[in-house]
N, C-alpha and C positions, 0 to 999 in steps of 0.2 A: 519496509513498515512492519508492525507487529500485531494490528488489528485493522481490518478494513471491511466496510459494509458498504454494498452499493446495489442501487436498482437500475436495471440496465433494460432500456425500452427501445430497441432499435426500431425505425420508422415512425417513433413518435416525436413531437417537438421537444418535449424535454426526455431526451433519451439517455441521459446519465445523472444520477445524483450519488455522490459517494462521500465518506467520511472516513477519515484513516488516522491512526497514531502511529508514530515512528519511536520505538523504545531502543535505546542504545547506552552504553557508557559515556558519561559526559567527558572523559579525557579524550574520547575519540573526535578529531577536528572535523567539523562540519561548516559548510556555507548555506545559509538561508536560501531559499527560492527564489529565483531570479532569472531572467534572461541570459543565457551563457554567452559571454562574448565571444569566445571561440565557436561557438555554434549558434549563430543567430536564427530565431525562430524556435528555439527549445527554451522551455522554462521547467526548471526542477531545482531541487535542492542538491547539494553537491558533498560527497563524503571525500573529504580532501586526504584521507588516507591512502584510499585506493582509486580515486578518480571517478568513480561511478555515481549511481544515484538509486534511490529506492522507490521513486514515482516521479512522473513528468509528462508533460503536453507539448505538442509541437502546432506552429500554425498551418502545418499540413493536414492536421486533423488526427494525428497519432496520439495515442496516450497508452502509457503501461504503469503497472505497479508491482511490486515484489514483496514478498514475506518469507522469512527463514522458516524451516520446519526444525523445531526441537526434537532431533534424534541426535543421541550422544554416540561418538565414536563411529559415526558412519559418513563414508565419502571417501574421495581420494586422499593419498598422504598431503599432496601439495595442491590443493584446490584454488580454482581460479576466482577472482572477486565476483561474488553473486551480483554487485551492483553494475557489473559491465552489461549484464544481460539487457537490463531496462536501458540503459545508454544505447547499446548495439541496435536495439530495435526502432528506438525514437531517431535515430541518425540513419537509417536506412529508408529506402523508397518502395521496396518490393512489399506485396500484399501480406497482412498478418498471416493468413494460413501458410502461404510458401515459406515465410520467414520462420514461422514457430518449428514446423517441421524439419529446418535445417539447423537446429540447435543441438548440439552435442552436450546433452545434460551431464553425461559421465564425468565432466571436467570440475564439477560443482559441487559443493556440500549441499544436503537436503533444502531444496527452494520450492516455493510457488510463484508462479509468474501469470500476470494477465497482460495481453497486449492486444490492442484493438483499434479501431476508428469509429465513425459514426455509424456503419452499416454492419460490422461483425466485431465479435469478441472471442478470443481464444484462452484457454487455460492450459498450461503445463507445469507439471510437478515431476521430480525425479525420485520422489520417496514416497511409499516402500518400492515403488517401480514407476517406470517412465509412463505417463497418461498424458494424452493430449485430449481436449475436448471443445468444440466450440459451443459456447454458452447461449441458450435461448433466452428470451425475454424473461426476467423475474428479479427476485430479491436474493441476493447471496451475502455470505459472510466469508471471511478469511482471516485465520489467525495463524498460529504456529503448528497447526495439524493440516489436514487436508480441507478443501473447499467445502464449506458447509458443515464442519465438524461441529457438534451440539455443545460447545464450550459455554458455560453460563455467560460469559462476557460477550460472547458472539451471538448469542441467542438474544440477550438484551439488545445489542446493537441493533438487530433486525426490528426489533419492536420499536427502538427510539426513532429509527429511520422512517418507518412506517408512519409514526405520529409526527413527524415534522412536516411543515408547511411546504408543499412543493414548489413555491415561488421565493422560498427564502434562501438566498445564497449564503449570507452571513452564519447561519444557525449549523451549516453543515460542519464547519472546522472544528467547534468546540462540542459536537454532539456525543463524542465517547468520553464521558466526564465522570465516570463512577470510579471513585477512588476507594471504595471498601473492598476488601478481599472477599471471597466467598467461602462459606463453610467448608471445613475439610471432607466431608462426605459428598461434596459436589465437585471437587477437584478432579482435573483428569491426572494419570499417573504417567508422566513423560520421563522418569529416570532422573530427575534432579531431585535435590534435597527437598523434604517437605517443607522447610522454612522458604525456599524459593519458589516451589508449588504456589504456596500461599500468596507471597508477594505479587508472582506474575499472573495471578488469576485477576487482578484489578484490571478496569480497561484502562484507566489512567494510574502509571505506575510512578511512585516517588520514593525512592530508596537512596542511601548514600552511595554516591558515585555511579548511579544508574537509575533510569526511568523513562518517560515520556518526554522526548527532546522536543517534537514538534508535533503539531494536528493539521491535518490538510482537508479542506472542502472544495470539491469539484461539483459545479452544476452546468451541465451542458444542455444548450439550447439551441436548435438550427445548426447553424454554423459558428457558433460561439462558446468558448469555454470561460467560465467565471470562477477563477480561483481565489482561495484565501489560505494563507498558512499562519499558525500562531506557533511562535517560538517560546518554549519554557525553560526557565533556568531550573538549577538544581534543587531548590526550595519548592518546586511546583508551581511558580508564580509566572505569571505572562510577562515575558520580556520585549516581544515584539509582535506586531501583527502586520502581514503585507496583503495587499489585493491586487489582483490582475485579471483583466479581460482581454482575451485572445480570440481574434476573429480568425477562423480558419480560412486559408486560400482553397482548399480542396473542392469548393464549389463556387 
């Protein structure tokens, strides 16, 4: 994913509301969110190039999401696929804290990773240095910088989620829909050319060959995940919408 906003409320009935956009080159083969035949009880999209995923949940109550960090010429010469981090967590059974401390983050290009369940949520990044944090209840944003970096599109995302009806499942997937770029004076400087910095500043990116491929909403209440994923084509038009309700077996 390239933009995630989430309201994390452990101990409450509505314990997670999340909206996210995944931006990627359209030539990269992708499978839409579904239950994986080879991993029953796991729902996620699939990167058909490397076999991993960027976001998913399981019927054991686990959930995870990933963004890349926009940092040029950083990381190992032959990095492992970052999408395997999400998949590895979702297919394990050990507790989130134990699992996240076991990750060898130096094997990967810069990333942000969220792993959790109903009771706890952990954040791991390997850029600019390895950092692990247990997240307390609150409203968070995560783009291609660090957690809660005040990029304009991320700050807007927090406002959008705050103003969204708590009981609305379907509104979450299409929440991050601003397609306009931000003024140059408000853009971050991440080392990419200015034309790309402008294009990437939009919440919803639509450019030749690259853009927002899918948008996902997660609303977790009690022991249930309500999921919706919207798939977008290269023109920025909706091509498919999928809905799932997963009842967790952990309680």
